[in-house]
N, C-alpha and C positions, 0 to 999 in steps of 0.2 A: 537396553535396546539402542542401537546406533541409528543415525539419520540415513536415509537413502543417499547414496553417493551422488553428488551433483558436481558436474564439471565446472571449472572456472572458465566460462565461455566468454565470448565477446561482450555480452551484456550482463552476465550473472543472472540470467532469466529465471523467474519463478516457474515452478512446474507443479501446478495443482494435479492431484491424483484423478480428478474427474471434472468434466464440464457439464455434467447432468445434475440439475438441482435435485437434492434428496427430498423425500416426502416431507411436506410441511414448509418447503421453501418455494416461493413464487418468483418467477422471472418476468419482468415487465419494464415499461418505460415510466419512470417517475417524473411527473410534471412539476416544474418549479418556475419561479418568475424569471429564470435565466435559461429556460428551455427544458428539454426532456433528457433524462439520463437513464441508461440501462442499469437495472438493479437486480440483486437477489435479496428477497425480503422474507425473513422468518419471524412470525409473530407467536407470542406465548399462547398456549392452548387454553381452552375453557377452564375456569376455576383457578387459573394461575394468579399469584400475587404479581401485579403489574409493577415493574420497575422502569427506570428511565430508559429511553431508547439508546441504541448504539449505532453510530455511523462509522463505517469502515472504508478507508480510502487506500487503494492499492498503489504500488510503486511503479517505477519506470519499466516499460515493456510488459507490465503485468495487467491484471484485470480483477474484477470483482470475484472471480473464481478462486483467487488466491486465498480467500476467506471461506470457501464453500464448506469446509469441514468444521468450522467453529460456529457457524450460524445456528445450527440446531441446539447445541449445548447452551448458547447464550439465551435462546428463546426458552429453553427448558428452565432456565434460572429466572425467567420473568421479564427478560429484556426483548423488545422488538429489535432485531438485528438486521441492518440494511447495509449491504456492500454495494459499492457503486463503481461504474466505469466513468472516469472523468471525460471531459470533452475531448474528442478525437482519439479516444482509447477504446479499442475493441468494438463493443456494440453501441457506444455513444458517438453519434456523428459529430464532426467538427469541421470548421472551414479550412481551406487550403491556404492559410495565411498565418505565418509564424507569430505575428503580433497578437493574434487571438489567444495565444497560449502563454501570455505573461504570467508571472507568479501571482500578481494581484488578481488577474482575471480568473485564474484557477481557484484562488482562495475565495473569491466572491461566489464562485460556483458552489463551494463547500458550504458557505453560509446559506445559500439558497436551498441546498439539499437538506440542511438541518432544519430550516424553517418549514420545508414541505413535510417533514416527518411529523411535526407536532409533538405533543406529549411532554412539553417542557424542556429544560436544558438537557442536551444529549451528552453521552460519553463519546468522545471523538477518538478514533484509532487511525493512525496513519503509518503505513509501511514504507520505509525507504524514501523515495522521492515523495510519496504521498504523505510522509511525516513532515517534510519540509513545507509542503503546501498546507497541511493542517496547521502547522505552527503559524504560517502567515495568516491563515483565517482567524486564529485566536488573537493575533496581534491587531487585526482589523477590528474585531469585535469579540470580546471574551464572553459576553452575556449568554449566547446560545449554547454554551458548553459547560458541563458539570466537571469533566476531567479531560485530560489529553494523554493518550498513550502514544509514545514514539517507539515504533517497532523497527529495530535495525535501521535507525535513521539518526545520523550524526549531527554535530553542532554546526558544521560548515560544509565546505566542498568535499567531494569524494577523494579517496586515497589516490596516490600517484599511479598505482598499477591500474586502478579502474579508470583514471583519467586517460591513460594511454589507450585502453580498450574503447572507451567512449569516443575518443578522437577518431579511431578507426571507423566507427559508425558514422560520425559526422562527415568524414571524408567520402564514405560510400554512398550515403543517401542521395546526393545530387547526381551521382554517376551510375548507379545501379538500380534495378527494380527491386521492390520489396521481396519478390520471389528469389531473385539472384542473391540478395543478401542472406535470406534464409538458408539457401543452399550452402553458402560459405560457413555460416554459423553451425549448421548441422554437421558439416565436415570436420569442424574443429571439435565438436562434441564426440564424433565417432572416433577421432584420433586419440581421444582420451578414454575410449572404451566405456563410455557412459551414455548410450543413446536413451532418449526419453521414451518410456513405454507408451505414451499417448502422443507421439510426434505429429500425427496428422491434425489433431485438435490444436496443438500448440502452433503448428504452421498456419491453420485457419485463423487463429487469434492474431498472430503476427501480421498477416496480410490485411487485416481490417484496421490496424493502427494507422492513423494519419501521419505521413512522414513529416508534416509541419509540426505536429505535436512532439514527435520523437526528437526533432531538431531543437525545438525550443527547450524542451525538458533537459536534453543533454547539456545544452549551454548553461542552464541554471545549475545543474548538478556540479558542473566544473567551476562555477564561480560563486556559489552561495556563500554569503558572509556569515560570520558567527553572530547569531541573534539570541544566544542563550540568556544574556543579561536582560534583554527586553522581555523574553518569555518569563523569566523568574519574577520580574516586576509585576506581572499580571496576578501573581499569587494563585494561579489556577493549579490544582493538584495534578501532578505529572507522574506518569509511569514510564520508565525506560525499560524496554524489553529487547533482548537479543538472543542469538544462539551463543554457543561457546566459542565460535569463530565467526569472523565476518571479513570479507575481502573488500567491502565498500568503505567501511569505517572500522578501524581496529577496535576490538572490544575494550582495551584499556581507555581508549578515547571516549567510548560510550560510558564507561564507569565514571570517568572524570566529569562528563556532562551531567550525569545523574547527581553527583555530589554538588555541582554548581547549582542545580535546580532544587536541591533537597528533595529529590524525587524518590519514589518507590522504585526498586530495581529488581528485575527478574532476569535470570539467565536460564534459558531453556536447554536442558541437557539433550544431547543428540541432535541439535539443530545448528544450522549456520545462518545464512542471511535471510532465510524465509521460515521463521518458526511456525507460522500458521499452516504451512504446507508440509514442513518436515515433521513436526510433532504437534498436530492440531489439538489432541486431547489435553496435553500439558499446557499448551498456550491458552486454550479456552478456560481452563481452571484458574490460571494466573489472572486472566482478565476479569473473570467473575469475582474472584477474591478481592481484587483491587476496587472494582466498582462497588462492592458491598460496603466499603468504608465511606462512600459518598452518595 
């Protein structure tokens, strides 16, 4: 089975199949010492063997819905699974101040989210930009985490082709409205004959992103240093997950990063930059198998 065709658009935007929480998944605002964050929360059913919680952090221009189809399988395996919108991302409000979205600030948000879950050290999963924020959280404080999964998230800055697309966005944000930018991105997708089936929901998500968050995160993606050595020094078990192709970080680069980390490595067949939306069943099984070792 092949992945659904995804165009290489301005942002390589994730495309969850649904924005409606499935049965057993609650949507609400999680209260933390650093404010409230919109989450999707799936808890194990009665009689389940309770395993450590899982905190899932989405990538650039994405949202908690990027993990919507892996939450129930994780809960069925005994894990409370919580996917979160970061500050300024979709349904989590954020200030109109780029300085509020420094990597350290976002990493401290992740630490606060993990603390709010309770249940002991959590398995941390970060997709793309969310992986780099998650890595920064671990480097601030390893103790709250049992493992770290870097999903389609590379060792340093994004690829030259993605840098060029991201610079287009940086140039557009001060000059155009969010609605105007969406129109441009939609036209690019249509030109590649790959319109999204749930375009109105994707548009609604896009319009709720804070432009200051998008600007700050874009700059971070384009300048992120290689911190693989620092991460390896924490001795936290790491899982590197990707699709068979990736336009943000080439797959051979992810392979090399996994070797440097002595990490568990999973390549999800039929997926590219967003394994949790492209092939959620396979991705969930890979996560569960990795977590079971720790």
